[in-house]
N, C-alpha and C positions, 0 to 999 in steps of 0.2 A: 687718579689723574696721571697721565704719563708726564715724564719730565719734559720741561720746556726745551726746545732746541735753540742753540746759540745762533746769533745773527752772523752770517758769513761776512768777512771783510771783503771789500771791493778791490779787485786786482787793478794794477796800474793802467791797463788798456781800457778800463771802464771810465777813466777820467774824461774821455771824449764825451761831451754832453749829448751827442747823437746816439750813444749806445749805453747811457746810464740806465740800469734796470729800474723798473717801477718798484716802489716800496711794497713789499708783500707781507710784512710782519708788523705786529702791534706789540710794543713793549709795555709791560705792566709791572710796576714796582709796588710791592705790598709790605706794609709794616703795621704791626699792632702790638699794643701793650696793655696789661691790666691797669697800669697806673700805679700811683703810690698810696692810694687810700683803699680802693676796692680789693676784695679778695679774689674775685672771679671776673673773667672777661666775657661780657655779654654782647660784644660787637661781633659781627660776622662779615666775611667778604664772599661775594658770589662771582664766579667766572663761568659763563656758558653752562649753567646748570650744576656746577660744582660749588660747594661751600667750604670755607676755611674758617676755623675758630679754635681758640685754645687759650689757656691761662698763661702759658709760657710766652715770653717775648718772641714775636714772629717776624721774619723777614723773608720774602720770596721774590724772585725775579722770574718773570714769565715772558715768553715770546710766542704770540698767537698768530696764526696765519690770517691774513686779511683777504681771504678768498670769498668770504661771505659776511654775514652779520655777526659781530661780537657784542656780547652783553656783559657788563661788569657792574657790580653794586657794592655798596657799603650799607649795612643795616645795624642799628643800635637798639638792642632789645630792652624790654622793660617788663616788670611783673615778677621781681624776685629772681634769684640766680637761675633756678630751673626754668622758670617761665621765660625770662628774658633771653637766655641762651637758646632755648628751643625756638622761640619766635623768630629771632634774627637768623638762625641757621636755616629754618624752613623758608623764610622769605627770601634769603639770599639765593637759595637753590631754585625756588619756584619762579621768582621774578627774573631770573637770568636764563630760564629755559624757554627758548624761542621756537615756536612752530614755524614750518616753512611758509604757511600762508599768512603769517603775521606781518610780513614785510610789505604787504599791499597798502596798509594804512597803519603806520607804526604808532601814531598817537592813540588811535582807537584801540588797537590790540594791546598796547602797554597799559592803558587805563583799565581794560577788561581784565588783564592778568593781575594787576595790582588789586583790583576789587575782589577777584576770585581768591587771591591769597589772603586778603583781610577776612573774607567770609570763612575760609578754611581755618584760620587761626581762632576765630570766634567759635567755630564748631569744636575745635580741640579744647578750648577753654570751657565750654559747656559740658563736655563729656569727661573731663579730667580735672577733678577738684584740686589736685596739687599744682595744676598749671592755670588756675582760674585767673583771668585778667591779662594773660600774656599778650604782648604786643610789641611793635617795633617801628622805628622810622625806616625810611628808605631813600637813598639817592642812587640813581643808576644812569649809566650811559649806554647807548646802543650805537655802534659805529659800523658803517658799511665799508665795502671794499674801496670806495672812492674817498673815504675820510669824512663823509657826512656824519654828523653827530646829533642824536636826540638825547637831551638831558631831561630826566624826570625826577621829581622828589615828592615825598610825603613826610611831614615832620620837620626836624631841624638839622638833619645831616645835610652837608653842603657840597657844592661843586664850584671850583674856581678855575680861571685861566687868566693869563696875562693878555691885556688888550693895549697895544702901543706902549708896552712897558709898565702899565698900571694893572693892579689886581682887579679883576672883575668877578663878582659873585653871580653864578648862573642859575641859582636856585632861590626859592622863596621860603623863608622860615615860617612854618605853621606853628607859631608860638605866641601866646598872649603876652603883650607888653606889661600888662598889669600884674598878672600872677606868675608869669614865666612858665606856665603850663602849656603843653602841646594842645593845639586846636584840631590837629589831624594826626592820625597814626593808623597803621595796619593793625587790626585786631583790637586788643584792649578791652574787649567786652562790649564795644559800642558798634551796633549794627547800623552804620550810616553809609550813605553814598559818598565815597571819597572823591576828591577833586585834585588829582595830582597837578603840580606845576610843571610846565614844559618849556624847554628852550632849545632852539635849533642853532647849530653853528658848524664850523669845519675844524677838523683836528689839524692844527698847524704845528710848527716846530716847538712852540711853547708848551704843548700838551695840556692836559686837564687833570686837576687834583680833586679827588673825592675825599671827604673826611667826616668822621663822626663829631658830635659836639664836644667830645673830650679833647679834640684839637681846637675847634673854633672858640671854645670858652676859655682856653688857657694860652692861646697864641694870638697876638694881635695881628690884624690884617697887614700892618706895616711890616711886621716880621715875616709873614707869609710872602708878601710881595718881594722882599729882599731875597728870601731863599729861592723863590721861583726864578729870580733874575740872575742868580749866581752862575758863573761859568768857570770859577776858579777851583772847583772841587769835583772829584769823581764819585763822591759818596752819594748814594741814592737819595733823591729828594724826600721820598716817603719816610726814610729812616731819620733824616735830619728834622723833619717836621714833628715826628713823634717825640724825638728827644727834646725839642723846644716845648712841647706840651708837658713833659715831665719836669723840665726846668721851671716852667711856669706854675707849678704846683701839683700837677698830676692827679687832680682830684676826681678823675673819671677815667674809664677806659678810653684809650686814644688809638684811633685807626686812621691811616692815611693810605690812599692808593693813587699812584701817579701813572697816567696813561699817556703814551706818546708814540709817535712814529720815529724809527731810527733815521739818522741822517744817512742818505744813501752813499755818501763818500767816506764817512768816518765810522760808520757802524753805530752801536748803541751808545747813547749818552744818558746817564741817570739823572 
């Protein structure tokens, strides 16, 4: 993937509100850690058909053009190191690869893409004994050039945003309260019809945070709300959130992706 281009600063003459340029870039801050207990990182991040994954601590800053549809995802793999890593990487790539005709009905095309990916993972599981049972969760956002957002999830990876200063969860946990086991996931050897949860919203200045359960299970929602509300630091939100997960015990792989539009007057704010 080519290196992300920096967001240009706005010249003084652009302060006139009549000539402020439209926002044309989407800022994506990515942080991921293996955690303090696991040996390998089975989380993966997908961006427009590319996947990112690795055992070393990762932090990336991307600036994507908002000239069309952007798709970003966090996947949390399961099925042992090889299976979990493979499942999350494949899902992150496949579920963020958007065909041109998919924009006509985003919910339907997203559901079809998620189901096709789940079926593919089960095919891999059946044909590769070392990867038997591989599966993954998924949380993804699709953002068009006007800032309209479709959030979709399967499993317990989450999306959040601030709503009037309060943290709002945009996803539904597909997890049994009694056993804490997932009730839905991509692949996993279960050939079932998936029912992704969907949420429509607009990308405002507060942005949207995607994270794996290695963040959600080790960072309180109050702490997430505080971090998303902070304006006194230039450190990327995704990096701060992953550090909180490690400070909270780090018992799982922890991945956070923060998606927002830059302020047209001040440039990027992390």
